[in-house]
C-alpha positions, 0 to 999 in steps of 0.5 A, spaced: 796 389 828 794 389 821 797 397 821 803 395 824 805 390 817 802 395 812 807 400 815 812 395 815 811 393 808 810 400 806 818 402 810 822 395 807 818 399 799 822 404 800 828 401 802 828 396 796 827 404 791 832 407 794 837 402 794 835 401 786 836 408 785 842 410 780 847 412 784 848 421 784 852 422 776 858 427 775 856 432 771 862 432 767 860 427 761 865 423 755 862 425 748 862 419 744 863 423 737 856 422 735 850 426 736 845 421 736 849 417 741 851 423 745 844 427 745 840 420 749 845 420 753 845 428 756 851 430 753 855 424 752 857 417 757 858 419 764 864 421 768 867 417 774 862 411 773 864 404 769 861 401 763 861 394 760 862 394 753 861 386 749 863 384 742 858 381 737 857 377 731 864 375 728 867 381 733 866 376 739 873 373 738 878 379 736 873 385 740 876 390 735 871 394 734 869 395 742 876 397 742 876 402 737 868 405 740 872 405 747 879 409 744 873 414 739 870 416 746 878 417 749 881 421 744 877 426 746 880 426 753 886 429 755 891 425 760 893 417 762 889 412 760 891 404 763 889 399 759 889 392 762 888 385 761 892 379 763 895 376 756 900 381 752 895 388 750 894 385 742 892 393 740 894 396 734 897 402 733 894 403 726 887 402 730 888 405 735 890 412 730 885 412 726 881 412 732 883 418 735 887 417 741 894 418 740 898 412 742 903 416 747 898 416 752 896 408 753 900 405 759 898 398 757 899 393 763 899 385 764 898 382 770 897 374 773 892 369 772 885 370 775 889 379 778 886 383 773 879 385 778 884 387 783 888 391 779 883 394 776 880 396 783 887 400 785 888 402 778 881 406 779 882 408 787 887 412 784 886 420 781 889 424 776 888 417 771 883 419 764 881 413 765 882 404 765 881 399 759 880 393 762 880 387 757 876 381 760 874 374 758 869 373 763 864 379 766 864 380 773 860 379 777 855 383 780 860 384 786 866 385 783 862 390 779 861 393 785 868 393 788 869 397 781 864 402 781 865 405 788 871 405 787 871 409 780 866 414 784 871 416 789 876 419 785 872 420 778 876 416 773 872 412 769 873 405 768 870 401 761 870 394 761 871 390 755 868 384 754 870 378 748 863 374 749 866 368 744 864 361 746 858 365 751 853 360 753 849 364 756 847 372 757 852 376 761 850 376 770 847 383 772 853 387 775 852 394 777 855 398 771 852 404 769 851 402 762 852 396 758 853 396 749 853 391 744 858 392 739 858 388 731 858 390 724 853 392 720 852 391 712 856 397 708 851 400 703 852 400 696 855 406 693 854 406 685 856 414 684 864 411 683 865 410 675 866 403 677 862 398 673 858 394 679 856 397 684 862 397 690 861 397 699 860 403 702 864 405 708 863 401 715 858 401 719 858 399 726 852 396 729 851 399 737 846 397 742 846 400 749 842 394 753 841 397 759 842 404 762 841 406 769 837 411 770 835 411 761 832 408 755 836 403 752 837 404 744 841 401 738 844 405 732 848 403 726 853 408 725 859 409 722 865 410 725 869 417 723 877 415 721 883 419 723 888 418 717 894 421 718 898 424 713 906 424 711 911 428 708 914 426 703 921 428 701 921 431 693 927 431 688 929 438 687 928 442 680 935 441 678 939 448 676 945 451 672 944 444 667 938 438 664 936 431 666 941 426 661 937 423 655 935 417 657 938 412 652 936 406 647 933 400 651 930 393 650 922 395 649 922 386 650 926 386 655 923 392 659 916 389 658 918 382 660 920 385 667 914 389 669 911 382 668 915 378 672 
């Protein structure tokens, strides 16, 4: 009798171990563009999985750094990106460009209140899409996230859940997502190598915290995001040919000065 109970407990432990084991991960990865993070992840974020990205600190209301982090990752991919939300998509086209992502690849979709989860599942079930980015205001439950994970595994479409934490009073619930991130600001270093009377703040820095990684260890990095500045060509007046520029006529210095000050 005692042996039967021991065998039953061993069988139950094996069943639980199989349930807790991480699901098979696609060999394809989504590089983040940051060497230290990609090395820790074995090449980047797993494709065909769901990843949660939380905002922290002063960015918890708007989630701008979280959105920029995801855009920075998707800039290295191809194909359409569905950006879904229940409210109007408060995206900045210049900010998306600075992250390296072409805004022309974005398809912004809004849905009715309470319909975002169903929309996300439908999008993740579609093939031919690069990724889904969902701007959610309340973290999903374990059951809800599991449905999205199963849909992403079937279609191999990557899902990113942007979770704003403004007003959050407790830790987010358990989730079936592959990774969970927390993005916030970090103090910039002072630069004293510039010809100024006092040190000035250096480039913007982020605190990137990996708080959950199925099959791997958590970690924290301080990174400097890459800014992709777009250049523009401006027309220049051609050089005058066969004639000289007219000489400047006299002007009232007093009037000129007062105009500049105004």
